[in-house]
C-alpha positions in Angstrom: -0.2 -0.5 0.4 1.3 3.3 -0.9 1.1 6.0 1.7 0.1 9.3 1.1 3.1 11.5 2.0 1.7 13.3 4.6 0.3 10.7 6.8 2.8 10.4 9.6 3.2 5.9 10.3 3.1 6.2 13.5 0.2 8.4 13.8 -1.7 5.7 11.7 -0.4 2.8 13.2 -1.4 3.5 16.3 -5.1 4.4 15.0 -5.3 1.2 12.8 -4.2 -0.4 16.7 -7.1 2.2 18.5 -10.0 0.3 15.6 -8.1 -3.3 15.8 -11.5 -4.8 18.3 -13.6 -3.4 15.9 -14.2 -5.8 13.2 -14.7 -4.7 9.4 -13.3 -1.9 9.8 -10.1 -0.7 7.0 -7.6 2.2 6.1 -7.6 3.1 2.7 -5.1 5.5 1.6 -6.7 8.5 -1.2 -5.5 11.0 -2.5 -3.2 12.9 0.6 -5.5 11.4 2.8 -6.2 7.6 4.4 -9.8 7.3 4.6 -12.4 5.2 7.6 -14.0 2.6 6.3 -17.0 0.8 8.0 -18.9 -1.3 5.5 -19.0 1.2 2.5 -18.9 4.6 4.3 -15.7 6.8 5.5 -16.6 7.1 9.1 -13.6 10.0 9.2 -9.8 11.2 7.4 -6.6 10.8 8.8 -4.5 13.8 7.5 -0.9 14.3 9.1 -1.5 14.2 13.0 -5.2 14.4 12.6 -8.3 12.2 12.6 -11.3 13.8 11.6 -14.5 11.8 12.3 -17.7 12.6 10.6 -20.3 14.2 12.1 -23.7 15.5 11.3 -26.2 18.3 12.2 -26.5 16.8 15.4 -22.8 15.4 17.1 -21.5 18.4 14.7 -22.4 20.9 17.7 -20.7 18.4 20.2 -17.4 18.4 18.9 -17.2 22.5 17.4 -17.8 23.0 21.8 -14.8 20.6 22.1 -12.6 23.3 19.6 -12.8 20.7 16.9 -12.0 22.1 13.3 -13.8 20.2 11.0 -12.2 19.6 7.6 -13.7 20.6 4.8 -12.1 18.3 1.6 -14.3 15.9 3.7 -17.1 16.1 1.2 -15.1 15.6 -1.8 -16.8 12.6 -3.7 -13.2 10.6 -3.6 -14.0 9.4 -0.3 -17.0 7.2 -1.1 -17.0 3.8 -1.1 
């Protein structure tokens, strides 16, 4: 697997190790980031040393109240399975 250049291998391995107990989770390289997938849906991305999780109108306010930023490229069609 070719790793996007801005993803640091130790960070990718840390996230992979945290998700190892969840069956069906896949990490796939996509352009300059890695996508986290469950089934046919992308639920998060890794970019550099950051992990972004998909939110909806209900959960977005909780993330923002903790100072978490959004990822603009998350709406890109390349993140669909």
